C-alpha positions as CSV (number, residue, x, y, z in Angstrom):
1,M,5.7,8.2,0.1
2,D,2.6,10.2,-0.8
3,L,1.9,9.5,-4.4
4,K,-0.6,12.4,-4.6
5,L,-3.3,10.2,-6.1
6,K,-6.1,11.0,-3.7
7,G,-9.3,11.9,-5.5
8,K,-8.1,10.5,-8.9
9,R,-10.5,8.3,-10.8
10,A,-9.1,4.9,-11.9
11,L,-10.6,2.3,-14.1
12,I,-9.0,-1.2,-13.9
13,T,-9.8,-4.1,-16.1
14,G,-9.4,-7.7,-15.0
15,A,-9.7,-6.2,-11.5
16,S,-11.4,-9.0,-9.5
17,R,-8.4,-11.2,-8.8
18,G,-4.6,-11.5,-9.2
19,I,-2.6,-8.5,-10.4
20,G,-5.8,-6.5,-11.2
21,R,-7.1,-6.9,-7.7
22,A,-3.8,-6.0,-6.2
23,V,-3.7,-2.8,-8.4
24,A,-7.2,-2.0,-7.2
25,D,-6.1,-2.4,-3.6
26,A,-3.0,-0.3,-4.1
27,L,-4.8,2.6,-5.8
28,G,-7.7,2.4,-3.3
29,A,-5.2,2.7,-0.5
30,E,-3.8,5.8,-2.2
31,G,-7.2,7.4,-2.2
32,C,-8.4,6.8,-5.8
33,D,-12.0,6.3,-6.6
34,L,-12.3,3.1,-8.6
35,V,-14.2,1.5,-11.4
36,L,-13.5,-2.2,-11.5
37,T,-14.3,-4.5,-14.4
38,S,-14.0,-8.2,-15.0
39,R,-16.2,-11.0,-16.2
40,T,-17.1,-12.3,-12.7
41,A,-19.7,-10.2,-10.8
42,A,-19.3,-12.1,-7.5
43,D,-15.5,-11.4,-7.3
44,L,-16.1,-7.8,-8.2
45,D,-18.6,-7.4,-5.4
46,A,-16.1,-8.9,-2.9
47,A,-13.4,-6.5,-4.1
48,K,-15.8,-3.5,-3.8
49,A,-16.9,-4.4,-0.3
50,A,-13.3,-4.9,1.0
51,I,-11.9,-1.7,-0.6
52,E,-14.7,0.6,0.4
53,S,-14.7,-0.7,3.9
54,R,-10.9,-0.3,4.3
55,D,-10.1,2.8,2.3
56,G,-13.4,4.8,2.3
57,V,-13.2,5.4,-1.4
58,S,-16.0,5.0,-4.0
59,V,-15.9,1.8,-5.9
60,R,-18.2,1.0,-8.9
61,T,-18.2,-2.4,-10.6
62,V,-19.1,-3.5,-14.1
63,A,-19.2,-7.2,-15.0
64,A,-18.2,-7.1,-18.6
65,D,-16.5,-8.9,-21.5
66,L,-14.0,-6.6,-23.0
67,S,-13.5,-8.8,-26.0
68,D,-16.7,-7.2,-27.3
69,S,-15.9,-3.7,-28.6
70,A,-19.5,-2.6,-27.9
71,T,-18.7,-3.1,-24.1
72,V,-15.8,-0.8,-24.4
73,S,-18.0,1.9,-26.0
74,L,-20.5,1.5,-23.1
75,L,-17.7,1.9,-20.5
76,A,-16.4,5.0,-22.2
77,A,-19.9,6.5,-22.3
78,E,-20.6,5.7,-18.7
79,F,-17.2,6.8,-17.2
80,P,-15.9,9.6,-19.4
81,A,-13.9,11.3,-16.6
82,I,-11.3,8.6,-15.9
83,D,-7.8,9.9,-14.9
84,I,-6.0,6.5,-14.8
85,L,-6.7,3.5,-17.0
86,V,-5.1,0.2,-16.2
87,N,-5.5,-2.4,-18.9
88,N,-5.0,-5.7,-17.2
89,A,-7.7,-8.1,-18.5
90,G,-6.8,-11.2,-20.4
91,A,-5.2,-14.6,-20.1
92,I,-3.3,-16.3,-22.9
93,P,-3.2,-20.1,-23.3
94,G,0.1,-21.9,-23.3
95,G,1.2,-24.2,-26.1
96,R,3.4,-24.4,-29.2
97,L,2.3,-23.2,-32.6
98,T,0.7,-26.5,-33.5
99,E,-1.1,-26.8,-30.2
100,V,-3.1,-23.5,-30.2
101,D,-5.8,-23.5,-32.9
102,E,-7.1,-20.4,-34.6
103,A,-10.2,-20.2,-32.4
104,R,-8.3,-20.2,-29.1
105,W,-5.7,-17.8,-30.5
106,R,-8.3,-15.3,-31.7
107,A,-10.4,-15.6,-28.5
108,A,-7.3,-14.8,-26.4
109,W,-6.3,-11.9,-28.6
110,D,-9.8,-10.5,-28.7
111,L,-9.6,-10.0,-24.9
112,K,-5.9,-9.3,-24.2
113,V,-4.7,-7.5,-27.4
114,F,-7.8,-5.9,-28.9
115,G,-9.3,-5.3,-25.5
116,T,-6.3,-3.3,-24.5
117,I,-6.1,-1.5,-27.8
118,N,-9.9,-0.7,-27.9
119,M,-9.9,0.5,-24.3
120,T,-6.9,2.7,-24.9
121,R,-8.4,4.2,-28.1
122,A,-11.6,5.1,-26.3
123,F,-10.2,6.5,-23.2
124,Y,-7.2,8.2,-24.8
125,A,-9.7,10.4,-26.8
126,L,-11.6,11.2,-23.6
127,M,-8.4,12.0,-21.7
128,K,-7.1,14.2,-24.5
129,A,-10.4,16.2,-24.5
130,R,-10.1,16.7,-20.7
131,G,-6.5,17.7,-20.8
132,G,-4.6,14.6,-19.8
133,G,-4.4,11.3,-18.1
134,V,-2.4,8.1,-17.5
135,I,-2.7,4.7,-19.3
136,I,-0.8,1.7,-17.9
137,N,-0.8,-1.7,-19.7
138,V,-0.1,-4.9,-17.8
139,I,1.7,-7.1,-20.4
140,G,4.1,-9.8,-19.5
141,N,7.8,-10.7,-19.9
142,A,7.1,-13.3,-22.5
143,A,7.7,-10.5,-25.0
144,R,11.4,-10.9,-24.0
145,T,11.8,-14.5,-23.0
146,R,10.1,-15.7,-26.3
147,D,9.3,-19.2,-25.0
148,P,8.0,-21.3,-27.9
149,E,5.8,-23.2,-25.5
150,Y,3.8,-19.9,-25.0
151,I,3.9,-18.6,-28.5
152,C,0.5,-17.1,-28.5
153,G,1.4,-15.0,-25.4
154,V,4.8,-14.2,-26.7
155,T,3.4,-12.7,-29.9
156,A,0.6,-10.8,-28.0
157,N,3.0,-9.4,-25.4
158,A,5.5,-8.3,-28.1
159,G,2.7,-6.5,-29.9
160,L,1.4,-4.8,-26.8
161,T,5.0,-3.8,-25.9
162,A,5.4,-2.1,-29.2
163,F,2.0,-0.6,-29.0
164,T,2.8,1.0,-25.6
165,Q,6.2,2.3,-26.8
166,S,4.8,3.7,-30.0
167,L,1.8,5.5,-28.4
168,G,3.8,6.6,-25.4
169,S,6.5,8.1,-27.5
170,T,4.4,11.2,-28.4
171,S,1.4,11.0,-26.0
172,L,2.8,13.7,-23.7
173,H,1.9,16.2,-26.5
174,D,-1.7,15.4,-25.5
175,G,-1.0,15.5,-21.8
176,I,-1.2,11.7,-21.5
177,R,1.4,9.3,-20.3
178,V,1.3,5.7,-21.6
179,N,3.5,3.1,-19.9
180,A,3.4,-0.6,-19.1
181,V,4.6,-3.1,-16.6
182,S,5.7,-6.5,-17.8
183,P,5.7,-9.1,-15.0
184,G,7.4,-12.4,-15.0
185,P,5.9,-15.4,-13.0
186,T,3.6,-14.0,-10.4
187,A,1.7,-15.8,-7.6
188,T,-1.8,-15.2,-9.0
189,S,-4.5,-17.9,-8.5
190,R,-4.0,-18.9,-12.1
191,L,-0.3,-19.5,-11.8
192,V,-0.7,-21.3,-8.4
193,G,-3.4,-23.5,-9.9
194,L,-1.3,-24.4,-12.9
195,A,1.9,-24.9,-10.9
196,G,0.0,-26.9,-8.3
197,R,-1.0,-29.4,-10.9
198,K,2.6,-29.7,-12.1
199,A,3.8,-30.1,-8.5
200,Q,1.2,-32.9,-8.0
201,E,2.6,-34.7,-11.0
202,R,6.2,-34.2,-10.0
203,F,6.1,-34.4,-6.2
204,G,2.7,-35.8,-5.4
205,D,1.9,-32.7,-3.5
206,P,0.4,-29.5,-5.1
207,E,1.5,-27.4,-2.1
208,R,5.1,-27.9,-3.2
209,W,4.5,-25.7,-6.3
210,P,7.0,-23.0,-5.1
211,E,9.8,-25.5,-5.5
212,L,9.2,-25.4,-9.3
213,F,10.6,-21.9,-9.2
214,S,13.5,-22.4,-6.8
215,A,16.0,-21.7,-9.6
216,M,14.6,-18.2,-10.2
217,P,16.8,-15.4,-9.0
218,G,15.8,-15.0,-5.4
219,G,14.3,-18.4,-5.4
220,R,10.7,-17.3,-5.8
221,V,8.0,-15.8,-8.1
222,G,6.7,-12.3,-7.7
223,E,3.8,-11.2,-5.6
224,P,0.8,-9.3,-7.2
225,E,1.4,-6.6,-4.6
226,E,4.9,-6.0,-6.0
227,I,3.5,-5.5,-9.5
228,A,0.7,-3.3,-8.2
229,A,3.2,-1.0,-6.4
230,M,5.0,-0.3,-9.7
231,V,1.6,0.4,-11.4
232,A,0.7,2.9,-8.6
233,F,4.1,4.7,-9.0
234,L,3.7,4.9,-12.7
235,A,0.2,6.3,-12.3
236,S,1.4,9.0,-10.0
237,P,2.8,12.5,-10.6
238,K,6.1,11.1,-9.3
239,S,6.4,9.6,-12.8
240,D,5.4,12.7,-14.8
241,Y,8.6,12.4,-16.9
242,T,7.9,8.8,-17.8
243,S,6.1,7.8,-21.0
244,G,6.6,5.0,-23.6
245,A,8.4,2.9,-20.9
246,V,7.9,-0.8,-20.3
247,V,9.1,-1.8,-16.9
248,T,10.0,-5.5,-16.6
249,L,9.5,-7.0,-13.2
250,D,10.9,-10.6,-13.3
251,A,13.9,-10.7,-11.0
252,G,16.2,-10.3,-14.0
253,V,15.2,-13.4,-15.8
254,S,14.5,-11.9,-19.2
255,S,17.8,-9.9,-19.0
256,R,19.7,-13.1,-19.2
257,G,17.8,-14.8,-21.9
258,G,14.9,-16.2,-20.0
259,A,16.5,-19.3,-18.5
260,F,16.2,-19.8,-14.7
């Protein structure tokens, strides 16, 4: 399917690995010129080299901490002509309410929640002035599963879900579509590392981590490329009638209460 994205300019945060890197690969393969940001310059350089070599598109990289609102302002000033913004940066710590102190909670939200909000505020204004654009937030199904052992992430994801729906409910008046994808467990390096440690404790072998998810519908976690494919579709003109939507990609787990 030709998604008609060739020549579009996309900015992806948290783009050096995991879902963000898969989104960069997917949009690069569709012919988008890319701006990739994350905190790790070496990983960004590797992504740039691979995508430019394979797809022949322009890739610019910015090693940046989006928890600092001044960084957001600099990105908006340097790249005012972005057609597609994908807010993916951020990782939320696990733990129950009494296990996540204020400092960790605020640090996580500064990047994931306020980073997403600040990037959206800055680039929404630029897109509106240019006549339109697309904003896609990568959130997480914890907004629906509401696991008390991930309460910081549950609350963040619920807020970003409401943010996406609220903004996207009228953004087409400005020619802008605002949507989100909400993945369940996905085989990123972060999940594999965490699950590997649990598998080591349970089975004595970190390579047996997939067994921890055998009760999932389909018996597996998602792949970053599967999430990225949905992001690419939502970014494309094929989704021109879609705004304010949050697409959950978790094999149906959250639709039956989160138990698997």
